[in-house]
N, C-alpha and C positions, 0 to 999 in steps of 0.2 A: 752779920747775920749769915747763918748757914742755910743754903737751899737744900731741901730734901726732895729727891725724885720720888714721886708717888707710885710709879709703875715698876719699881725695883722689886724683883722677886726675892723672897726670903728663903733661908734654909728650911727644908721640909716641905716646900710647896711642890705640887705636881706640875709637870710640864709635858708637852708633846714635841717630839723632834720634827722640825719643819723641813729637813733635808736628809738625804742619805749620808752616812759616814761610813763608806766601805772599808776604810782602814781598820775600823773597830767592829765590822759586821753589824752595823746598826742601820735600820731602815726608817725612812720618813713615816711618821705616825706612831712610832713607839713611845710609850710613856716612861718618864723618868722622874727622879726626885732631885731638886736642887740641894746640893751639899754645902756650897759656899759661893760667895760673890766677891769679885775684885773690881775696883773702880778705876785704878790707874795702871798703865797709861790709857787703856781703853776698857770699857765694861766687859767682863768675862764671867761666865758662870761655870762652876764645876757641877756637872750633873751625873747622877748614877743611874744606869739602866741595868735591868736584870735580863740576861739573855734567856729566851724561851727554851732553847735546846738543852743547855747545860745547867741553868739555874745560877750560873756565876754572874757576879756583878762587874760591870765595866764603868769606869769613871772617865769622862771626857770634858775638856774645856770647850765651851761654846759661846759664841757671841749672842747678843739679844735677838738678832734676826734669824738665828738658827733654831730657836725654840719658841713655842707658843704656850702661853699660860692657860692652865685648866681653870676656867672661870666659874665652874660649878662647885660652890663650897659645900653643898649637900653631899656630893660624891666623896668628900673627904671625911664625912662623919658616918661611922657605922652605927652608933648608938645615939638616937635623938635625945635621950635623957641627959646627955652630956652637954647639950646646948644651953646657953644662958640667954634668957630673953629679957 
């Protein structure tokens, strides 16, 4: 039997940076999007952040403790008619 971790972030999910990453000019609290996830040898997420100044995208590899999941699913939906009840 394969165990599946329930709190694994998926590609496309929004996250918030939990710490500064000065090498990439990223600050705690910036929002990004998960691009991919690796499990081995340790869990790592590739997250894309858009820099406010230039509009350029920066992708960084971050551990689970470096990011916080955006738990508000409504914030991800622009058109409520797209929701399936």
